[in-house]
C-alpha positions as CSV (number, residue, x, y, z in Angstrom):
1,M,28.0,-35.6,-61.7
2,S,30.2,-33.6,-59.4
3,T,32.0,-35.1,-56.5
4,P,32.2,-33.6,-53.1
5,W,35.8,-32.8,-53.6
6,S,35.9,-30.5,-56.5
7,S,33.8,-27.9,-58.3
8,R,34.8,-29.8,-61.8
9,R,32.1,-32.1,-63.1
10,E,32.5,-35.5,-64.5
11,V,35.6,-36.1,-62.3
12,S,36.2,-39.3,-60.2
13,P,36.7,-39.0,-56.4
14,E,40.5,-40.1,-56.8
15,T,41.2,-37.6,-59.5
16,S,39.5,-34.9,-57.7
17,R,41.5,-35.5,-54.6
18,L,44.7,-35.3,-56.6
19,L,43.5,-32.0,-58.1
20,I,42.6,-30.7,-54.5
21,E,46.1,-32.0,-53.3
22,R,48.1,-30.1,-56.1
23,A,46.1,-26.9,-55.6
24,H,47.3,-26.8,-52.0
25,E,50.7,-27.3,-52.8
26,E,50.6,-24.4,-55.2
27,L,48.9,-22.2,-52.5
28,V,51.4,-23.2,-49.8
29,A,54.2,-22.4,-52.2
30,G,53.1,-18.9,-52.7
31,N,51.4,-19.2,-56.0
32,A,47.9,-18.0,-54.8
33,G,47.0,-17.2,-58.5
34,D,47.6,-20.5,-59.8
35,Q,44.8,-21.8,-62.0
36,R,44.4,-25.0,-59.9
37,L,42.9,-23.4,-57.0
38,L,39.7,-23.0,-59.3
39,D,39.3,-26.7,-59.1
40,V,38.8,-26.2,-55.0
41,R,35.3,-25.5,-53.7
42,P,35.0,-21.7,-53.1
43,M,34.2,-22.2,-49.2
44,V,37.5,-24.3,-49.0
45,R,39.5,-21.8,-51.2
46,D,38.4,-18.9,-49.0
47,S,39.2,-20.9,-45.9
48,W,42.7,-21.8,-47.1
49,R,43.5,-18.1,-47.8
50,R,42.4,-17.2,-44.4
51,S,44.7,-19.8,-43.0
52,L,47.6,-18.5,-45.1
53,E,47.0,-15.0,-44.0
54,S,47.1,-16.3,-40.4
55,L,50.3,-17.7,-40.9
56,V,49.0,-21.1,-40.0
57,G,51.8,-24.0,-40.6
58,A,50.9,-26.6,-43.1
59,E,52.3,-29.2,-40.8
60,A,51.9,-27.5,-37.5
61,L,50.4,-29.1,-34.5
62,P,47.4,-27.2,-32.4
63,P,48.3,-25.4,-29.4
64,L,47.0,-26.9,-26.3
65,D,45.1,-24.0,-24.8
66,V,43.6,-25.7,-21.8
67,R,45.8,-27.6,-19.6
68,A,44.9,-31.2,-18.3
69,E,44.2,-30.2,-14.7
70,E,41.9,-27.4,-16.0
71,I,39.8,-29.4,-18.3
72,E,37.3,-30.7,-15.8
73,A,36.5,-27.4,-14.1
74,Y,36.2,-25.9,-17.4
75,R,33.8,-28.5,-18.8
76,R,31.7,-28.3,-15.8
77,A,31.2,-24.5,-16.1
78,H,30.6,-24.7,-19.7
79,P,26.8,-24.4,-21.2
80,L,27.2,-27.6,-23.1
81,A,28.1,-29.7,-20.2
82,D,24.5,-30.4,-19.3
83,V,23.7,-31.8,-22.8
84,M,26.6,-34.2,-23.4
85,E,24.4,-37.1,-22.6
86,M,22.2,-36.2,-25.7
87,V,25.3,-35.8,-27.9
88,R,26.4,-39.1,-27.0
89,A,22.8,-40.7,-27.5
90,L,22.3,-39.0,-31.0
91,L,25.9,-39.4,-32.4
92,L,27.4,-42.2,-30.5
93,P,24.7,-44.9,-30.1
94,G,25.6,-48.4,-29.1
95,D,29.3,-49.1,-28.1
96,P,31.2,-45.6,-28.6
97,A,34.5,-47.2,-28.6
98,E,33.3,-49.3,-31.6
99,S,31.5,-46.4,-33.3
100,G,33.8,-45.8,-36.4
101,V,33.8,-42.2,-35.7
102,V,35.1,-39.7,-33.3
103,V,32.9,-37.0,-31.8
104,A,34.1,-33.6,-30.6
105,V,32.5,-30.7,-28.7
106,G,34.4,-27.5,-28.5
107,D,33.8,-24.0,-27.2
108,A,33.2,-20.9,-29.1
109,A,36.9,-20.2,-29.4
110,G,37.5,-23.7,-31.2
111,R,39.1,-25.4,-27.9
112,L,38.1,-29.1,-27.8
113,L,36.5,-29.9,-24.6
114,W,35.3,-33.5,-25.1
115,V,36.6,-36.1,-27.6
116,E,34.9,-39.2,-27.3
117,G,34.2,-42.3,-29.7
118,D,36.0,-45.2,-31.6
119,R,39.0,-46.2,-29.6
120,H,41.2,-47.0,-32.6
121,I,40.5,-43.6,-34.4
122,R,41.1,-41.6,-31.2
123,A,44.5,-43.1,-30.9
124,L,45.2,-42.2,-34.7
125,T,43.6,-38.7,-34.4
126,G,45.3,-38.0,-31.1
127,E,48.7,-38.0,-32.9
128,M,47.7,-34.9,-34.7
129,G,46.6,-33.1,-31.6
130,F,42.8,-33.9,-31.8
131,V,42.5,-34.3,-28.1
132,A,40.7,-32.3,-25.4
133,G,42.2,-29.0,-24.7
134,A,43.7,-28.5,-28.3
135,N,42.7,-25.4,-30.0
136,W,41.2,-26.2,-33.5
137,S,40.1,-23.0,-34.6
138,E,40.8,-21.9,-38.1
139,A,43.5,-19.4,-36.9
140,A,45.1,-22.1,-35.1
141,V,45.3,-25.3,-37.4
142,G,43.6,-23.8,-40.7
143,T,40.7,-25.3,-42.6
144,S,39.1,-28.0,-40.6
145,A,35.2,-28.7,-39.9
146,P,35.3,-27.4,-36.3
147,G,37.3,-24.2,-36.9
148,T,35.6,-23.4,-40.4
149,S,32.2,-24.0,-39.0
150,L,33.0,-21.4,-36.3
151,A,34.5,-19.0,-38.7
152,L,31.4,-19.3,-41.1
153,D,28.9,-19.7,-38.3
154,R,27.4,-22.6,-40.3
155,S,27.6,-26.3,-40.7
156,V,30.5,-27.5,-42.8
157,Q,32.0,-30.7,-44.2
158,I,35.6,-30.9,-45.1
159,H,36.8,-33.9,-47.2
160,G,40.3,-35.3,-46.7
161,A,42.7,-33.2,-48.7
162,E,40.7,-30.2,-48.3
163,H,42.0,-29.5,-44.8
164,Y,45.0,-27.0,-44.7
165,N,46.9,-29.1,-42.4
166,R,48.8,-32.1,-44.2
167,L,48.5,-33.9,-40.8
168,V,44.7,-33.8,-40.9
169,Q,44.4,-34.6,-44.7
170,P,43.6,-38.5,-44.0
171,W,40.4,-37.7,-42.3
172,S,37.0,-36.2,-43.1
173,C,34.8,-34.4,-40.9
174,T,31.5,-32.7,-40.5
175,A,30.7,-29.8,-37.8
176,A,28.0,-27.4,-36.9
177,P,27.8,-24.6,-34.4
178,V,25.6,-24.4,-31.4
179,H,23.9,-21.1,-30.4
180,D,22.4,-19.8,-27.3
181,P,18.6,-20.5,-28.0
182,E,17.6,-16.9,-26.8
183,T,20.5,-14.5,-27.6
184,R,22.0,-16.7,-30.7
185,R,25.4,-16.3,-29.1
186,L,27.7,-18.7,-30.2
187,L,28.4,-21.4,-27.5
188,G,30.4,-23.9,-29.3
189,V,30.6,-26.5,-32.0
190,I,30.0,-30.2,-32.6
191,D,32.2,-32.3,-34.9
192,V,32.0,-35.8,-36.3
193,T,35.5,-37.1,-37.6
194,G,36.5,-40.3,-39.3
195,G,36.7,-41.9,-43.0
196,T,34.7,-40.6,-45.9
197,E,31.6,-41.6,-44.3
198,A,32.0,-38.9,-41.6
199,A,31.4,-36.3,-44.6
200,A,28.6,-37.9,-46.2
201,P,25.3,-35.9,-46.7
202,Q,23.6,-37.9,-44.2
203,A,26.4,-37.0,-41.6
204,Q,25.6,-33.5,-42.1
205,L,21.7,-33.9,-41.6
206,L,22.5,-35.8,-38.4
207,V,25.0,-33.2,-37.0
208,D,22.7,-30.4,-38.0
209,A,19.8,-32.0,-36.3
210,T,21.7,-32.6,-33.2
211,A,22.9,-29.1,-32.8
212,R,19.2,-28.0,-33.4
213,A,18.2,-30.6,-30.6
214,I,20.8,-29.2,-28.3
215,E,19.5,-25.7,-28.5
216,G,16.0,-26.8,-28.1
217,E,17.0,-28.8,-24.9
218,L,18.9,-25.7,-23.6
219,L,15.9,-23.5,-24.0
220,V,13.6,-26.0,-22.2
221,A,15.8,-26.4,-19.3
222,R,16.3,-22.7,-19.1
223,L,12.5,-22.1,-18.9
224,R,11.9,-24.9,-16.5
225,Q,14.7,-23.1,-14.2
226,R,12.9,-19.8,-14.3
227,S,9.6,-21.4,-13.3
228,V,11.2,-22.3,-10.0
229,D,11.4,-19.6,-7.4
230,M,15.0,-19.3,-6.3
231,P,16.2,-17.3,-3.4
232,A,18.4,-14.3,-4.4
233,R,22.1,-15.3,-4.2
234,K,24.7,-12.7,-2.8
235,S,27.3,-12.0,-5.4
236,S,30.9,-12.6,-4.2
237,R,33.8,-11.7,-6.0
238,R,36.4,-14.3,-6.0
239,P,40.0,-13.4,-6.1
240,P,41.6,-14.2,-9.7
241,A,42.8,-17.8,-10.0
242,V,46.7,-18.3,-9.9
243,R,48.2,-20.8,-12.2
244,A,51.9,-21.8,-12.1
245,T,54.0,-24.0,-14.5
246,L,57.6,-25.1,-13.7
247,R,59.6,-25.7,-17.0
248,V,62.2,-28.2,-16.5
249,L,62.6,-30.0,-19.8
250,G,66.0,-29.7,-21.5
251,R,67.1,-26.9,-19.0
252,D,69.1,-26.9,-15.8
253,R,67.9,-23.5,-14.8
254,A,64.3,-24.0,-14.5
255,M,61.8,-21.3,-15.7
256,L,58.9,-20.6,-13.4
257,E,55.6,-19.2,-15.0
258,V,52.9,-17.7,-12.8
259,S,49.8,-16.2,-14.2
260,S,46.6,-14.9,-12.5
261,G,43.3,-14.6,-14.4
262,G,39.9,-16.3,-14.6
263,T,40.8,-18.3,-17.8
264,A,43.7,-19.9,-19.5
265,T,44.1,-16.9,-21.9
266,E,43.6,-13.9,-19.7
267,G,45.4,-12.5,-16.8
268,T,48.9,-11.3,-15.9
269,E,52.0,-13.4,-16.1
270,T,55.4,-13.4,-14.5
271,V,58.2,-15.4,-15.7
272,F,61.6,-15.7,-14.1
273,E,64.7,-18.2,-13.9
274,L,65.5,-20.2,-10.8
275,G,68.9,-21.2,-9.7
276,A,69.9,-24.9,-10.0
277,R,69.2,-26.0,-6.3
278,H,65.8,-24.1,-6.1
279,A,64.8,-25.8,-9.3
280,E,65.5,-29.2,-7.6
281,L,63.7,-28.3,-4.5
282,L,60.6,-26.7,-6.2
283,L,60.5,-29.7,-8.7
284,M,60.5,-32.3,-5.8
285,L,57.7,-30.4,-4.1
286,A,55.7,-30.1,-7.3
287,V,56.2,-34.3,-7.7
288,H,55.3,-35.0,-4.3
289,R,52.2,-32.8,-3.8
290,Q,51.1,-34.5,-0.7
291,G,54.3,-32.8,1.1
292,L,57.6,-34.1,2.3
293,S,59.4,-34.1,5.6
294,A,62.4,-32.5,6.0
295,E,64.4,-35.6,6.1
296,R,62.8,-36.9,2.9
297,L,63.2,-33.8,1.0
298,S,66.7,-33.5,2.0
299,E,67.6,-37.3,0.7
300,L,65.5,-36.4,-2.6
301,V,67.7,-33.2,-3.2
302,Y,71.1,-33.9,-1.3
303,G,71.2,-37.7,-1.0
304,E,72.1,-39.6,2.0
305,G,73.8,-37.9,4.8
306,D,72.7,-35.0,7.4
307,A,71.8,-32.2,5.2
308,G,69.2,-31.0,7.6
309,S,70.8,-27.7,8.2
310,T,71.8,-27.1,4.5
311,L,68.1,-27.7,3.3
312,R,66.8,-25.3,6.1
313,A,69.0,-22.4,5.0
314,E,68.2,-23.1,1.2
315,M,64.5,-23.1,1.8
316,V,64.7,-19.8,3.6
317,R,66.7,-18.4,0.5
318,M,64.0,-19.8,-1.8
319,R,61.1,-18.5,0.2
320,K,62.6,-15.0,-0.2
321,V,62.9,-15.4,-3.7
322,L,59.3,-16.6,-4.0
323,E,57.8,-14.0,-1.8
324,R,58.9,-11.2,-4.3
325,S,57.8,-12.9,-7.4
326,A,55.3,-15.7,-6.7
327,P,54.0,-15.5,-3.2
328,A,51.3,-18.1,-3.8
329,L,54.0,-20.8,-4.3
330,V,55.9,-19.9,-0.9
331,P,56.2,-23.6,0.6
332,Q,54.5,-24.4,3.7
333,S,56.4,-26.6,6.4
334,R,55.8,-29.5,8.6
335,P,55.7,-31.2,6.2
336,Y,57.1,-29.1,3.3
337,R,54.5,-28.5,0.6
338,L,52.9,-26.2,-1.9
339,G,49.6,-24.6,-1.2
340,L,49.2,-23.9,-5.0
341,E,49.2,-26.8,-7.5
342,L,52.3,-26.6,-9.3
343,E,52.4,-28.1,-12.8
344,T,55.4,-28.9,-14.8
345,D,56.2,-29.3,-18.5
346,A,57.3,-32.9,-17.8
347,H,53.9,-33.7,-16.3
348,Q,52.2,-32.2,-19.2
349,V,54.0,-34.5,-21.7
350,V,53.0,-37.4,-19.6
351,S,49.4,-36.2,-19.7
352,L,49.6,-35.7,-23.5
353,L,50.7,-39.3,-23.7
354,D,47.9,-40.6,-21.6
355,R,45.4,-38.6,-24.0
356,G,47.1,-40.5,-27.1
357,A,48.6,-37.2,-28.4
358,H,51.9,-38.7,-29.3
359,R,53.0,-36.4,-31.9
360,V,52.1,-33.3,-29.6
361,A,53.8,-35.0,-26.8
362,L,57.1,-35.5,-28.7
363,A,56.9,-31.9,-29.8
364,A,56.5,-30.8,-26.1
365,Y,59.4,-32.8,-25.0
366,R,62.4,-30.5,-25.1
367,G,65.0,-32.8,-23.4
368,E,65.6,-34.6,-20.1
369,V,64.3,-33.3,-16.9
370,L,67.2,-30.9,-15.4
371,P,69.6,-32.7,-17.4
372,H,72.6,-32.0,-15.3
373,S,71.0,-32.4,-12.0
374,T,72.5,-35.2,-9.8
375,A,69.7,-35.0,-7.1
376,P,68.4,-38.5,-6.4
377,G,64.8,-37.4,-6.7
378,V,65.3,-35.6,-9.9
379,E,67.3,-38.4,-11.5
380,E,64.2,-40.9,-10.4
381,F,61.7,-38.2,-12.0
382,R,63.8,-37.8,-15.1
383,D,64.1,-41.5,-15.7
384,S,60.4,-42.2,-15.2
385,V,59.4,-39.2,-17.9
386,Q,61.7,-40.8,-20.3
387,S,60.6,-44.2,-19.9
388,A,56.9,-43.3,-20.2
389,L,57.8,-41.4,-23.4
390,R,59.5,-44.4,-25.0
391,E,57.1,-47.1,-23.9
392,A,54.0,-45.1,-25.0
393,L,55.5,-44.1,-28.2
394,M,56.9,-47.7,-29.1
395,S,53.7,-49.4,-28.1
396,E,51.2,-47.1,-29.8
397,A,52.9,-44.4,-32.0
398,S,52.7,-44.4,-35.7
399,I,56.0,-44.8,-37.8
400,D,56.2,-41.1,-38.6
401,V,56.3,-40.1,-34.9
402,L,58.6,-43.1,-33.9
403,L,61.0,-41.8,-36.8
404,A,60.8,-38.2,-35.2
405,F,61.7,-39.6,-31.8
406,A,64.6,-41.6,-33.2
407,D,66.1,-38.2,-34.5
408,T,66.0,-36.8,-30.9
409,E,69.0,-36.9,-28.5
410,S,66.9,-39.3,-26.2
411,G,66.1,-41.8,-29.1
412,S,69.1,-41.4,-31.5
413,G,71.3,-44.2,-29.4
414,D,68.2,-46.4,-28.8
415,I,68.8,-49.6,-30.9
416,D,65.5,-51.5,-30.1
417,L,63.7,-48.0,-31.3
418,L,65.8,-48.1,-34.4
419,Q,65.1,-51.8,-34.9
420,L,61.4,-51.2,-34.5
421,C,61.3,-48.3,-37.0
422,L,63.0,-50.7,-39.5
423,T,60.3,-53.3,-39.2
424,M,57.4,-50.6,-39.7
425,L,59.0,-49.1,-42.6
426,P,57.8,-50.3,-46.1
427,P,60.4,-52.4,-48.1
428,R,61.1,-49.7,-50.6
429,S,61.3,-46.9,-48.0
430,P,64.5,-44.7,-48.7
431,R,64.8,-44.1,-45.0
432,R,65.7,-48.0,-44.5
433,A,69.3,-47.6,-45.4
434,G,70.2,-45.0,-43.0
435,L,68.3,-46.8,-40.2
436,V,70.5,-49.9,-41.0
437,T,73.9,-47.9,-40.9
438,R,72.8,-46.5,-37.5
439,I,71.9,-49.9,-36.1
440,E,75.1,-51.4,-37.3
441,R,77.2,-48.7,-35.8
442,L,75.5,-48.9,-32.5
443,A,75.8,-52.7,-32.6
444,S,79.5,-52.4,-33.1
445,N,80.3,-50.1,-30.2
């Protein structure tokens, strides 16, 4: 009898898993003609080769295509928003937090919009970037049920080691595409992720049935809407949305990115570097979105003392810079505030931590906020971001993420972090000796 892992018959699941892992190692190493690849299901083998051709990293984290502040608006506008209660009722009955699986719903491009289900599994899968806003298309993360289902336009099951990305190999998943019931245009994908049971034959039947039920519900709702006489609506052309991001992690001269367009992946973009003082002023206005009086902004940037005239002069200079390159960000006064919401890469890291994406958050943390700035407000914000990262990782992250944090500049001198890593490592881990040496060196200083 064949296993769901391999095309070979009379092979145990464990042996089949090892065969798949060895075949994967050969392919990633460049041995595409190795005979071990014949042990892999043809569907998976073809997906691996597409992943390799797309230069997908075997341990790469998925890109975050939709920012945290954009998620809600994107969800509301998506055709699958109105059927989410049906998805929950069919795939997450009872208490979703104790369901034993995670259910994700993504768009036609593979970007996850809803990720719900078992609390513990969500925390673990979040570390590999399985979070709302992340791109799980085959071109982004390689072979996975959501991405491969969209690539093949049919339901797919991927068992553990069949995933192209090694970070995903502890999990199994089943996914099915959802189409427009009339045009058959691809609308999105539904995925169930968990242990081996998430890729059982019954799981595929359930996910397929859910996709068909959703398409039926969409058709009924559409026909119901057509039966109601609606007054003609005048079309209005809205100006393109403007998005702005201030990058302050690990850099003293902040980078401002301003883009205009209807989606997160379209439109024009302007990128330019700010001087140190303008970076501090703009960061404080981004952090204090409700606005700041001239006195308070002066305290946050210049410290105590009468620096009102200095602040006013600097604000005039900054306005002139922004009027040329980013007019939507020109600050208003009384109080000083931004008319456009300005996101920062530091806020994005905190948002990732809140979503449980610890590994992705650590990868996005490029260093301290404006590390050489002595502005009191910047120092306070810098400490709060660093503390949020440290506390979230030490309380919830896996040992692999903690070890990666310990190798960063922020974590290398943290004796409590190193001791926590030591307690979490297996007794025979080769990394224990190095940790002990580092702890002893720090303790002796």
